[in-house]
C-alpha positions as CSV (number, residue, x, y, z in Angstrom):
1,M,-34.5,4.4,50.0
2,R,-31.7,3.6,47.6
3,S,-28.2,4.8,48.4
4,V,-26.5,7.5,46.4
5,D,-24.6,4.7,44.5
6,R,-27.8,2.9,43.6
7,E,-29.4,6.1,42.2
8,A,-26.2,7.0,40.3
9,Q,-26.1,3.5,38.7
10,Q,-29.7,3.6,37.3
11,H,-28.4,4.5,33.9
12,E,-24.7,4.0,33.7
13,V,-23.6,5.2,30.3
14,T,-21.3,3.0,28.3
15,P,-18.7,5.3,26.7
16,L,-18.0,5.0,23.0
17,Q,-15.0,2.7,23.4
18,H,-11.6,4.0,22.3
19,G,-8.5,2.3,23.7
20,F,-5.4,3.7,22.1
21,D,-1.9,2.3,21.7
22,L,-0.2,5.2,22.9
23,G,1.1,18.7,43.2
24,R,-1.3,19.1,44.5
25,R,-2.5,22.6,43.4
26,D,-0.9,25.8,44.9
27,F,-3.8,28.1,45.6
28,F,-1.8,30.9,47.1
29,K,0.4,31.0,44.0
30,L,-2.7,31.1,41.9
31,L,-4.8,33.5,43.9
32,G,-2.3,35.4,46.1
33,G,-2.5,36.0,49.8
34,G,-5.6,35.8,52.0
35,M,-7.4,33.1,53.7
36,L,-7.9,29.6,52.2
37,V,-10.7,27.6,53.8
38,C,-10.4,23.8,53.7
39,V,-12.3,20.8,54.9
40,A,-10.6,17.6,56.0
41,A,-11.6,14.8,53.7
42,G,-10.9,11.2,54.6
43,R,-14.3,9.5,54.5
44,A,-15.5,6.9,52.0
45,V,-17.4,8.5,49.1
46,P,-18.7,7.2,45.8
47,Q,-16.2,7.8,43.1
48,E,-16.4,7.1,39.4
49,S,-14.5,4.4,37.7
50,G,-12.9,5.0,34.3
51,R,-15.7,3.3,32.5
52,G,-18.3,5.8,33.4
53,G,-19.8,3.7,36.2
54,F,-19.4,4.1,40.0
55,Q,-17.4,2.3,42.6
56,R,-16.7,2.9,46.2
57,H,-13.3,3.7,47.6
58,E,-11.6,6.0,50.0
59,M,-10.6,9.4,48.8
60,P,-7.1,10.4,49.7
61,N,-6.7,11.8,53.2
62,T,-5.9,15.3,52.0
63,L,-7.4,18.8,52.3
64,D,-10.0,19.8,49.9
65,S,-10.1,23.6,49.3
66,W,-13.4,25.2,49.0
67,L,-13.1,29.0,49.5
68,H,-10.5,31.7,49.3
69,I,-10.9,35.2,50.7
70,G,-8.5,37.4,48.7
71,E,-6.5,40.4,49.7
72,N,-8.8,42.5,47.6
73,G,-12.0,41.3,49.4
74,K,-13.1,39.1,46.6
75,V,-14.2,35.6,47.5
76,T,-13.4,32.6,45.2
77,V,-15.5,29.5,45.7
78,F,-14.4,26.2,44.3
79,T,-16.9,23.4,43.4
80,G,-16.8,20.5,41.0
81,K,-20.4,21.2,40.1
82,V,-21.0,22.7,36.7
83,E,-23.4,25.2,35.1
84,V,-25.5,23.8,32.2
85,G,-28.2,26.4,32.3
86,Q,-29.8,25.4,35.6
87,N,-28.4,28.6,37.2
88,A,-26.4,26.8,39.8
89,R,-23.7,29.5,39.6
90,T,-26.1,32.0,40.9
91,S,-27.9,29.9,43.6
92,L,-24.6,28.5,45.0
93,A,-23.1,32.0,45.1
94,Q,-26.2,33.3,47.0
95,Q,-25.9,30.7,49.7
96,V,-22.2,31.4,50.2
97,A,-22.8,35.2,50.3
98,E,-25.6,34.6,52.8
99,E,-23.5,32.6,55.3
100,L,-20.3,34.5,54.8
101,R,-22.1,37.9,55.2
102,V,-20.6,39.4,52.0
103,P,-22.2,41.2,49.0
104,L,-23.2,38.8,46.3
105,D,-21.1,40.6,43.7
106,S,-18.0,39.8,45.7
107,I,-18.4,36.1,45.0
108,S,-16.7,34.4,42.1
109,M,-17.6,30.7,41.4
110,L,-14.8,28.5,40.0
111,M,-16.6,25.4,38.8
112,G,-15.8,22.2,37.1
113,D,-12.0,22.3,36.8
114,T,-10.4,19.0,37.8
115,D,-7.1,20.7,38.8
116,L,-8.6,23.4,41.0
117,T,-11.9,22.1,42.4
118,P,-12.6,19.4,44.9
119,F,-13.6,16.0,43.6
120,D,-17.3,15.8,42.6
121,M,-19.2,12.9,41.2
122,G,-21.0,15.2,38.8
123,T,-23.9,17.5,38.2
124,F,-27.0,15.2,38.1
125,G,-29.8,13.9,40.2
126,S,-30.9,17.3,41.4
127,R,-28.1,17.2,44.0
128,T,-26.5,20.6,43.6
129,T,-28.8,22.4,45.9
130,P,-29.3,19.8,48.7
131,Q,-25.7,18.6,48.7
132,M,-23.4,21.2,47.3
133,G,-25.4,24.1,48.6
134,S,-25.4,22.6,52.0
135,Q,-21.7,21.9,51.9
136,L,-20.8,25.5,50.8
137,R,-23.1,27.0,53.4
138,K,-21.2,25.0,56.0
139,V,-17.9,26.2,54.6
140,A,-19.0,29.8,54.5
141,A,-20.5,29.7,58.0
142,S,-17.3,28.1,59.3
143,A,-15.2,30.8,57.5
144,R,-17.3,33.5,59.1
145,A,-16.7,31.9,62.5
146,V,-12.9,31.9,61.9
147,L,-12.9,35.5,60.9
148,I,-14.8,36.5,64.0
149,Q,-12.3,34.5,66.1
150,M,-9.4,36.3,64.4
151,A,-11.0,39.7,65.1
152,A,-11.7,38.7,68.8
153,E,-8.1,37.7,69.2
154,Q,-6.9,41.0,67.6
155,W,-9.1,43.1,69.8
156,Q,-8.9,40.9,72.9
157,V,-12.6,40.7,73.3
158,P,-15.1,37.8,73.6
159,E,-16.2,36.3,70.2
160,A,-19.8,36.1,71.4
161,G,-20.2,39.9,71.2
162,L,-19.0,40.3,67.6
163,I,-21.0,40.1,64.4
164,A,-20.1,39.6,60.8
165,E,-21.8,41.8,58.2
166,D,-21.2,43.2,54.8
167,G,-17.7,41.7,54.5
168,E,-16.4,42.9,57.9
169,V,-16.5,42.0,61.6
170,R,-18.0,44.6,64.0
171,D,-18.0,45.1,67.7
172,P,-21.3,46.8,68.6
173,K,-20.0,47.8,72.0
174,S,-16.8,49.6,71.0
175,Q,-18.1,50.4,67.5
176,K,-14.9,48.9,66.1
177,S,-15.0,47.2,62.7
178,I,-12.5,45.5,60.5
179,S,-12.9,44.2,57.0
180,Y,-12.2,40.6,56.0
181,T,-9.5,42.0,53.8
182,D,-7.7,43.7,56.6
183,L,-8.0,40.7,58.8
184,T,-6.2,38.5,56.2
185,H,-4.0,41.2,54.5
186,G,-0.5,40.2,53.9
187,Q,-0.9,36.7,55.3
188,K,-1.3,33.3,53.8
189,L,-3.7,31.6,56.1
190,M,-4.9,28.1,55.7
191,K,-7.9,27.3,58.0
192,V,-9.1,23.8,58.3
193,I,-12.7,23.4,59.4
194,A,-14.3,20.2,60.6
195,A,-17.2,21.2,62.9
196,E,-20.8,21.5,62.0
197,P,-21.4,25.2,62.2
198,P,-24.9,26.7,62.9
199,L,-26.5,27.9,59.7
200,T,-28.7,30.8,59.0
201,N,-32.4,30.0,59.3
202,P,-34.1,30.5,55.9
203,N,-36.6,32.9,57.6
204,D,-33.6,35.2,58.2
205,W,-32.2,35.0,54.6
206,T,-31.6,38.3,52.8
207,I,-29.4,37.2,49.9
208,A,-30.4,33.6,49.6
209,G,-34.2,33.4,49.1
210,A,-34.1,36.4,46.8
211,G,-34.9,36.3,43.0
212,V,-31.6,37.7,41.8
213,P,-30.6,37.8,38.1
214,K,-28.4,35.1,36.6
215,R,-24.7,35.5,37.2
216,D,-22.9,36.5,34.0
217,G,-26.3,36.7,32.3
218,R,-25.2,39.6,30.1
219,D,-22.3,37.6,28.7
220,F,-24.8,34.9,27.5
221,V,-27.1,37.5,26.0
222,T,-24.4,39.4,24.2
223,G,-22.4,36.4,23.0
224,A,-19.4,37.2,25.1
225,H,-19.5,33.9,26.9
226,K,-17.2,31.2,25.3
227,Y,-18.7,27.8,25.2
228,A,-16.7,24.6,24.6
229,S,-17.4,25.0,20.9
230,D,-15.9,28.6,21.0
231,Q,-12.6,27.8,22.6
232,I,-9.5,28.9,20.6
233,R,-5.8,28.0,21.2
234,P,-2.7,29.3,19.3
235,G,-2.1,27.1,16.3
236,M,-5.4,25.4,16.6
237,L,-6.6,22.8,14.1
238,Y,-10.1,21.5,13.4
239,G,-11.1,17.9,13.8
240,K,-13.6,15.7,12.1
241,M,-14.5,12.0,12.7
242,V,-15.4,9.3,10.2
243,R,-18.4,7.4,11.6
244,P,-19.5,3.8,11.3
245,S,-22.4,2.9,9.0
246,A,-24.4,1.5,12.0
247,F,-24.1,0.7,15.7
248,H,-21.6,-2.0,16.6
249,A,-20.1,-1.9,13.2
250,K,-16.5,-3.0,12.6
251,L,-14.1,-1.4,10.1
252,T,-13.2,-3.9,7.4
253,S,-11.2,-1.5,5.0
254,C,-10.2,2.1,4.9
255,D,-8.7,4.0,2.0
256,T,-7.3,7.3,3.3
257,S,-5.0,8.2,0.3
258,A,-7.2,11.0,-1.1
259,A,-7.5,12.8,2.3
260,E,-3.7,12.4,2.9
261,K,-3.0,14.4,-0.3
262,M,-4.9,17.4,0.9
263,P,-2.6,20.3,2.2
264,G,-2.4,20.5,6.0
265,V,-4.5,17.4,6.6
266,T,-3.5,14.7,9.1
267,V,-5.3,11.4,9.0
268,V,-5.6,9.4,12.2
269,R,-6.3,5.6,12.0
270,D,-6.3,3.7,15.2
271,G,-8.3,0.5,15.1
272,D,-11.8,1.4,14.3
273,F,-11.1,5.0,15.1
274,V,-10.8,7.2,11.9
275,G,-10.5,10.9,12.0
276,V,-8.8,13.9,10.4
277,T,-7.4,17.3,11.4
278,A,-7.1,20.3,9.1
279,P,-6.3,24.1,9.3
280,D,-10.0,25.0,8.8
281,L,-13.4,23.2,9.3
282,M,-14.3,23.1,5.6
283,T,-11.0,21.3,4.7
284,A,-11.6,18.9,7.6
285,E,-15.1,18.0,6.4
286,R,-13.8,17.5,2.8
287,A,-11.0,15.3,4.0
288,A,-13.3,13.1,6.2
289,S,-15.7,12.8,3.2
290,A,-12.8,11.7,1.0
291,I,-12.0,8.7,3.2
292,Q,-13.4,5.4,1.7
293,A,-14.3,3.3,4.7
294,K,-16.2,0.0,4.7
295,W,-18.0,-1.4,7.7
296,D,-19.5,-4.7,8.7
297,A,-22.5,-4.3,11.0
298,P,-24.5,-7.2,12.7
299,Q,-28.2,-7.7,12.4
300,Q,-29.9,-5.7,15.1
301,V,-33.3,-5.1,16.7
302,S,-35.6,-2.6,15.0
303,E,-38.1,-0.2,16.5
304,K,-41.1,-2.4,15.6
305,D,-39.9,-5.2,17.8
306,L,-38.7,-3.0,20.6
307,F,-41.1,-3.7,23.5
308,E,-41.3,-7.4,22.8
309,H,-37.5,-7.5,22.8
310,L,-37.3,-5.6,26.1
311,K,-39.6,-8.0,27.9
312,S,-38.1,-11.1,26.4
313,T,-34.5,-10.1,27.4
314,E,-35.2,-9.3,31.0
315,E,-32.2,-10.0,33.1
316,K,-32.4,-12.6,35.8
317,P,-33.3,-11.2,39.2
318,T,-30.3,-10.5,41.4
319,E,-29.9,-9.8,45.1
320,G,-30.4,-6.1,45.9
321,R,-32.5,-5.5,42.8
322,D,-34.9,-2.6,42.7
323,Q,-38.1,-4.1,44.3
324,I,-40.8,-2.9,46.7
325,V,-42.9,-5.6,48.4
326,K,-45.6,-4.9,51.0
327,G,-48.4,-7.1,52.1
328,S,-49.7,-9.7,49.7
329,V,-51.0,-8.7,46.3
330,E,-52.0,-12.3,45.7
331,Q,-54.7,-12.1,48.4
332,A,-55.9,-8.6,47.5
333,G,-58.6,-7.8,44.9
334,S,-61.2,-10.4,45.6
335,G,-64.9,-10.0,46.1
336,S,-66.4,-6.7,45.0
337,A,-63.1,-5.0,44.4
338,K,-62.6,-3.2,41.1
339,T,-59.5,-4.5,39.3
340,L,-57.6,-3.0,36.4
341,Q,-54.6,-4.0,34.3
342,Q,-52.9,-2.0,31.6
343,T,-49.5,-1.6,29.8
344,Y,-47.8,1.7,29.2
345,T,-44.8,2.3,26.9
346,V,-42.3,5.1,26.4
347,A,-40.0,5.6,23.4
348,Y,-36.3,6.4,23.2
349,I,-35.9,10.2,23.0
350,A,-32.9,12.4,22.4
351,H,-31.6,15.1,24.7
352,T,-31.3,17.6,21.8
353,P,-29.1,20.2,23.6
354,L,-28.6,23.6,22.0
355,E,-24.8,22.9,22.0
356,P,-23.8,19.5,20.6
357,R,-20.8,17.7,22.1
358,A,-17.7,19.7,21.7
359,A,-14.1,19.7,23.0
360,M,-10.8,21.5,22.7
361,A,-7.7,19.4,23.5
362,E,-4.1,20.4,23.9
363,W,-1.0,18.3,24.8
364,N,2.0,19.9,26.5
365,S,5.0,18.0,27.8
366,G,3.1,14.8,28.3
367,K,0.2,16.4,30.0
368,L,-3.3,16.7,28.5
369,T,-5.7,19.6,28.9
370,V,-9.3,19.4,27.6
371,W,-12.1,22.0,27.6
372,T,-15.4,20.3,27.1
373,G,-19.1,20.6,27.9
374,T,-19.8,17.8,30.5
375,Q,-21.8,17.3,33.6
376,R,-19.0,15.1,35.1
377,P,-15.5,16.6,34.5
378,F,-13.8,14.1,36.9
379,A,-15.4,11.2,35.1
380,V,-14.2,12.6,31.7
381,R,-10.8,13.0,33.2
382,D,-10.9,9.3,34.1
383,E,-12.0,8.3,30.6
384,L,-9.1,10.3,29.1
385,A,-6.6,8.8,31.5
386,S,-7.9,5.3,30.8
387,A,-7.9,5.8,27.0
388,F,-4.3,7.1,26.9
389,H,-2.9,5.0,29.7
390,M,-2.0,8.1,31.8
391,Q,-2.0,9.0,35.4
392,E,-5.0,11.1,36.3
393,E,-2.8,13.9,37.6
394,N,-1.5,14.4,34.1
395,V,-5.0,15.1,32.8
396,R,-6.9,18.3,33.3
397,V,-10.5,18.8,32.3
398,L,-12.1,22.3,32.3
399,M,-15.9,22.8,31.8
400,P,-16.9,26.1,30.4
401,D,-20.6,26.9,31.2
402,T,-22.3,24.7,28.7
403,G,-25.3,25.1,26.4
404,S,-27.6,22.6,28.2
405,A,-27.2,19.0,28.9
406,Y,-30.5,17.5,30.3
407,G,-28.6,14.5,31.6
408,G,-27.1,13.8,28.3
409,K,-23.5,14.9,28.9
410,H,-22.3,12.5,31.5
411,S,-19.7,10.9,29.2
412,G,-16.7,12.3,27.4
413,E,-16.8,11.0,23.8
414,A,-15.9,14.2,22.1
415,A,-13.1,14.9,24.6
416,V,-11.5,11.5,24.0
417,E,-11.8,11.8,20.2
418,C,-10.5,15.3,20.2
419,A,-7.5,14.4,22.4
420,R,-6.6,11.5,20.1
421,L,-6.6,13.8,17.1
422,A,-4.6,16.4,18.9
423,K,-2.0,13.8,19.9
424,A,-1.5,12.8,16.3
425,A,-1.4,16.3,15.0
426,G,0.9,17.7,17.6
427,K,-1.2,20.8,17.9
428,P,-4.4,21.9,19.7
429,V,-7.5,20.6,18.1
430,R,-11.1,21.6,18.4
431,L,-13.9,19.0,17.6
432,V,-17.6,19.9,17.5
433,W,-20.1,17.2,16.7
434,T,-22.7,18.0,14.1
435,R,-26.4,17.7,15.0
436,E,-26.6,14.4,13.1
437,E,-23.7,13.0,15.2
438,E,-25.4,14.2,18.4
439,F,-28.6,12.5,17.4
440,T,-26.9,9.3,16.4
441,W,-23.9,8.7,18.7
442,A,-25.0,10.3,21.9
443,Y,-27.0,8.1,24.3
444,F,-30.8,8.3,24.6
445,R,-33.4,8.3,27.3
446,P,-34.3,4.6,27.8
447,A,-37.4,3.2,26.2
448,G,-39.5,1.0,28.4
449,A,-42.7,-1.0,28.9
450,I,-44.5,-0.7,32.2
451,E,-47.3,-3.1,33.3
452,V,-49.6,-1.9,36.1
453,K,-52.2,-4.0,37.9
454,S,-54.4,-2.6,40.6
455,A,-57.4,-3.2,42.8
456,A,-59.6,-0.9,44.8
457,N,-62.7,-1.1,46.9
458,P,-65.9,0.5,45.6
459,D,-65.5,3.4,48.0
460,G,-62.2,4.3,46.3
461,T,-59.7,3.0,48.8
462,L,-56.8,1.2,47.1
463,L,-56.2,-2.5,47.9
464,S,-53.3,-3.5,45.8
465,W,-50.7,-2.2,43.4
466,E,-48.4,-4.1,41.1
467,L,-45.9,-2.4,38.7
468,D,-43.3,-4.0,36.5
469,N,-40.9,-1.7,34.7
470,Y,-39.0,-3.2,31.8
471,N,-35.8,-1.3,31.0
472,S,-36.7,2.4,31.4
473,G,-35.5,2.4,35.0
474,P,-36.5,2.4,38.7
475,A,-36.5,6.2,39.5
476,G,-39.9,7.3,40.8
477,M,-41.5,3.8,40.4
478,G,-42.8,3.6,44.0
479,T,-46.3,5.0,44.7
480,P,-46.9,7.8,47.2
481,Y,-50.4,6.6,47.7
482,E,-51.5,4.4,50.7
483,V,-51.8,0.9,49.4
484,P,-51.6,-2.0,51.9
485,N,-50.5,-4.6,49.3
486,Q,-47.7,-3.7,46.8
487,R,-45.3,-5.4,44.5
488,I,-43.2,-3.0,42.4
489,E,-40.1,-4.1,40.5
490,F,-37.6,-2.9,37.9
491,H,-36.5,-5.4,35.3
492,P,-33.3,-4.5,33.5
493,A,-33.2,-5.6,29.9
494,D,-31.0,-5.6,26.8
495,S,-31.4,-2.2,25.2
496,P,-30.9,-2.2,21.4
497,L,-29.8,1.5,21.6
498,R,-27.2,3.1,23.8
499,Q,-29.1,4.7,26.7
500,G,-28.4,6.7,29.7
501,S,-29.5,9.5,32.0
502,Y,-32.1,12.1,31.0
503,R,-33.7,14.9,32.9
504,G,-36.0,13.2,35.4
505,L,-34.4,9.8,34.6
506,A,-37.1,7.1,34.5
507,A,-39.4,9.0,36.8
508,T,-41.1,10.5,33.7
509,A,-42.0,7.0,32.5
510,N,-43.1,5.7,35.9
511,F,-45.1,8.8,36.7
512,F,-46.8,8.5,33.4
513,A,-47.8,4.9,34.0
514,R,-48.8,5.4,37.6
515,E,-50.8,8.7,37.2
516,S,-52.5,7.5,34.0
517,H,-53.5,4.3,35.8
518,M,-54.8,6.2,38.8
519,D,-56.9,8.3,36.4
520,E,-58.2,5.1,34.7
521,L,-59.1,3.6,38.0
522,A,-60.8,6.7,39.2
523,H,-62.9,6.7,36.0
524,E,-63.8,3.0,36.5
525,L,-64.9,3.9,40.1
526,K,-66.7,7.0,38.9
527,I,-64.8,9.1,41.4
528,D,-63.3,12.5,40.7
529,P,-59.5,12.0,39.9
530,L,-58.4,14.6,42.5
531,E,-60.8,13.3,45.1
532,F,-59.5,9.7,44.4
533,R,-55.9,10.7,44.9
534,L,-56.5,12.7,48.1
535,K,-58.6,9.8,49.5
536,N,-55.5,7.6,49.2
537,L,-52.9,10.1,50.2
538,K,-51.5,10.9,53.6
539,D,-48.3,12.8,52.8
540,E,-49.1,16.3,53.8
541,R,-46.7,18.0,51.5
542,L,-47.9,16.2,48.4
543,R,-51.5,16.9,49.5
544,G,-50.4,20.5,49.8
545,V,-49.2,20.8,46.2
546,F,-52.3,18.9,44.8
547,Q,-54.5,21.4,46.7
548,A,-52.4,24.4,45.6
549,A,-52.4,23.4,41.9
550,S,-56.1,22.5,41.8
551,E,-57.2,25.7,43.6
552,R,-55.2,27.9,41.1
553,F,-56.5,25.8,38.2
554,G,-60.1,26.0,39.4
555,W,-60.5,22.2,39.5
556,G,-64.1,21.1,40.0
557,K,-65.4,24.7,39.8
558,N,-65.6,25.0,36.0
559,Q,-67.0,22.7,33.3
560,A,-64.7,22.0,30.4
561,A,-65.8,23.5,27.1
562,K,-66.7,21.3,24.2
563,N,-63.7,19.2,23.0
564,H,-61.7,20.5,26.0
565,G,-60.5,18.4,28.9
566,F,-58.9,18.7,32.2
567,G,-56.2,16.4,33.7
568,I,-54.2,16.2,36.9
569,A,-51.1,14.3,38.0
570,G,-48.5,14.5,40.7
571,G,-46.0,12.8,43.0
572,I,-42.7,12.9,44.9
573,E,-39.3,12.6,43.2
574,K,-35.9,13.7,44.5
575,N,-37.7,14.9,47.6
576,G,-39.5,17.4,45.5
577,H,-43.4,17.5,45.6
578,V,-45.1,18.3,42.4
579,A,-48.7,18.5,41.1
580,T,-49.7,19.4,37.6
581,C,-53.0,20.4,36.1
582,A,-53.5,20.7,32.3
583,E,-56.3,21.8,30.0
584,V,-56.2,20.6,26.4
585,A,-58.4,21.0,23.3
586,V,-58.8,18.0,21.0
587,E,-60.1,19.2,17.6
588,K,-59.8,17.8,14.1
589,G,-57.4,15.2,15.2
590,Q,-55.0,17.6,16.8
591,V,-54.1,18.2,20.5
592,K,-53.4,21.7,21.8
593,V,-52.3,22.2,25.4
594,L,-54.1,25.4,26.4
595,R,-53.2,25.8,30.1
596,V,-50.8,24.3,32.6
597,V,-50.7,25.0,36.3
598,E,-47.9,23.4,38.3
599,A,-47.4,23.6,42.0
600,F,-43.9,22.7,43.4
601,D,-42.6,22.3,46.9
602,C,-38.8,21.8,47.1
603,G,-38.3,23.1,50.6
604,A,-36.8,26.5,51.3
605,V,-36.4,28.3,48.0
606,V,-32.9,29.7,47.3
607,N,-33.8,31.7,44.2
608,P,-37.5,32.0,43.3
609,Q,-36.8,33.6,40.0
610,G,-34.4,30.8,39.0
611,L,-36.9,28.2,40.3
612,R,-39.7,29.6,38.3
613,N,-37.6,29.5,35.2
614,Q,-36.7,25.9,35.9
615,I,-40.3,24.8,36.4
616,S,-41.5,26.6,33.2
617,G,-38.6,25.2,31.2
618,A,-39.3,21.7,32.5
619,V,-43.0,22.0,31.5
620,V,-42.0,23.0,27.9
621,Q,-39.4,20.2,27.6
622,G,-41.8,17.7,29.1
623,L,-44.4,18.5,26.4
624,G,-42.0,17.3,23.7
625,G,-41.6,13.8,25.2
626,A,-45.3,13.7,26.0
627,L,-46.7,14.6,22.6
628,F,-44.3,13.9,19.7
629,E,-40.6,13.3,20.5
630,A,-39.3,9.8,19.6
631,I,-36.2,8.3,18.0
632,H,-36.9,6.0,15.1
633,F,-34.5,3.2,14.3
634,E,-34.0,0.2,12.2
635,N,-31.3,-2.4,12.2
636,G,-28.7,-0.3,14.0
637,R,-29.4,2.9,12.2
638,I,-31.2,6.1,13.4
639,L,-33.9,7.1,10.9
640,N,-34.5,10.7,12.1
641,P,-31.1,12.1,13.0
642,H,-32.0,15.8,12.2
643,L,-34.3,18.3,13.7
644,A,-36.3,18.2,10.4
645,G,-37.4,14.7,11.4
646,Y,-37.3,15.0,15.2
647,R,-39.8,17.4,16.5
648,V,-39.1,19.3,19.7
649,P,-41.6,21.8,21.1
650,R,-42.1,24.9,18.9
651,F,-43.5,28.2,20.0
652,T,-46.8,27.2,18.4
653,D,-46.9,24.1,20.7
654,L,-46.6,26.1,23.9
655,P,-49.6,26.7,26.2
656,P,-50.7,30.3,26.2
657,Q,-50.7,30.0,29.9
658,V,-48.1,28.3,32.2
659,D,-48.9,29.2,35.8
660,V,-46.2,28.3,38.3
661,V,-47.2,28.0,42.0
662,I,-44.1,27.9,44.3
663,V,-44.8,26.4,47.7
664,N,-41.9,27.9,49.7
665,R,-41.4,25.6,52.8
666,K,-38.8,27.5,54.8
667,D,-39.2,24.8,57.5
668,Q,-37.8,22.2,55.1
669,P,-34.3,21.7,53.6
670,S,-33.7,23.1,50.2
671,M,-33.9,20.4,47.5
672,G,-33.1,20.4,43.8
673,A,-35.5,21.5,41.1
674,G,-33.9,20.5,37.8
675,E,-35.8,17.3,37.2
676,T,-39.0,16.8,39.3
677,P,-41.0,19.6,37.6
678,L,-40.8,17.7,34.3
679,V,-42.4,14.4,35.4
680,G,-46.0,15.4,35.9
681,I,-46.8,17.1,32.6
682,A,-47.1,13.9,30.4
683,P,-49.7,12.1,32.6
684,A,-51.6,15.4,33.2
685,V,-51.9,15.9,29.5
686,A,-52.8,12.3,28.9
687,N,-55.6,12.5,31.4
688,A,-56.8,15.7,29.9
689,I,-56.9,14.2,26.5
690,F,-59.1,11.3,27.8
691,N,-61.3,13.8,29.5
692,A,-61.8,15.7,26.3
693,S,-62.1,12.8,23.8
694,G,-62.7,9.6,25.7
695,V,-59.6,8.2,24.1
696,R,-57.0,6.7,26.5
697,L,-53.4,7.1,25.2
698,R,-50.9,4.8,26.9
699,S,-47.8,5.3,24.9
700,L,-45.3,8.2,24.9
701,P,-45.2,10.1,22.6
702,M,-49.0,10.2,22.5
703,V,-49.8,12.1,19.3
704,P,-46.7,12.2,17.1
705,K,-49.0,12.3,14.0
706,G,-52.1,13.6,15.6
707,M,-54.8,11.7,17.5
708,P,-55.2,8.1,16.5
709,A,-58.3,7.1,14.5
710,V,-61.0,5.7,16.7
711,S,-63.5,3.3,15.2
């Protein structure tokens, strides 16, 4: 298994480069008296570099503060994780409330503020639940133990006889009770915890494990919540950028005279950076349009040459490369074995968040504060410090709960641009990217070509498996099936477009290739696709979700109607076990997904309502990349930078039935669910299309313009 660092490096995002020529927090002052719970931190942890990558170094040997129990009984929890629609604010609060034994409505989550929260690498990789959830459970359980200890000392009784419940400590023998508030009232207590406290068994959960509504959900419904694009500061100006004509273009000339004559407009020119500020957005747009900029762009790879380019620019193998070798594939596949070799491809796709990149920046006495929508506030802080040659402690990044990200907001382009404009204007500036800017200058999910070669005995037992992934990434490229001979390898290549993380990373591409190929092999062997998978599968949890999904779907019990087809796919990713069944109709050259059943096992479920939403949303998003989402480009220019030319799933594309089967394994650790539910839908639909039509589609998206003509 790769280390945390290896996983995080899968798709390092190269920031849009701008290099300009330009105490420790006091919680008691901020929050008042009470008890502050801290954890000693002096171990080596992965930490971001200022370039958006990762490097290892020791965190300072200081105290990281996680939880504050206030004099009013309210509990403030500090975490560097952020809320981007995945409902982490709710699920983390549930876990703290459970272990601390307080009502859920007493918990307030302070998230993603680089001045107030402990360092965090970022919100990605489905790590919030397994890592941060576990950490906060330990903090809360330790705090509960400290409070019991304080009560025992005050009452002069043994700790073992006391219980914590509903925000107070009780002594069942004497019937005494004291609230957490009274235990800490009038004091400023800093408690350092280092032990591994016993945690509540999921079988005994009462708050965690319940399907509670989204925290602050009413604010999102009513519009009261302020996103990054809604931030307002006194004297605020509006910013607008002048963009290059193509990727990698250099500015050769720039006439700003017309813009400079406009009232209230400030023009900023710093190398290839050109932008404006103005008292209102309309004036900013007019000023940017008035600037006459000329660019020189090099000749670049176009979409029609993409996959040939990726395979021809494969990087030389290096030590520690992503590779799985088992047995000898060279000696397998002889005699009566059935062999199969195919190539599968995936296109670049955009994240298409509801809220494009946005930031508000303000300078004050040499210090910079930025509000921006990002999955990695600390990485954005580092980008800002690097761009402006500042010390990190002079930069503060705050992340208002953001309108989706899907892996697309790891970097801080808008924050850096906004801060540069604010520095020049001498006033706060708000910058919101347009949809066209988001489609063009944000990074994309990597495209890739995946070659698979396999061999199996006539009885359906797998003999060998070879997989070569060019560019799209190593996530999920291993096979969960029992194969004695394997060679699986990721080949980094030169990407013509800026690429980076996407929900599910490369697992979507690798699952599509593997599960499509398994279906093809089953067809060649004349074995039922589910039977073939189970025949080669020992992992009981994966077998469990395949059986749960197929049973709910009615696999093998019903014959598909005319022009209808059934497909199945599954696997393991981020320690989540998923199986997806799909029914499609292929008529008059069009594909309609009629029904999806997805079974998911992510261990003990913290919030079943939130999990069900995550799974359903992942299915819908996954349909876009499976059927029609693709970025088109030519010579350094995006050809479809608007929603009019980039089709995301519409209501008419949604299956009338999406059936979610949650396999709640309370005997297993809780794992994340933001990504894995997405990766099975594309191969399940592909296999269903083949079952309906006899046409095997091996490229994502499969039907951007309807079914291909078949001679």
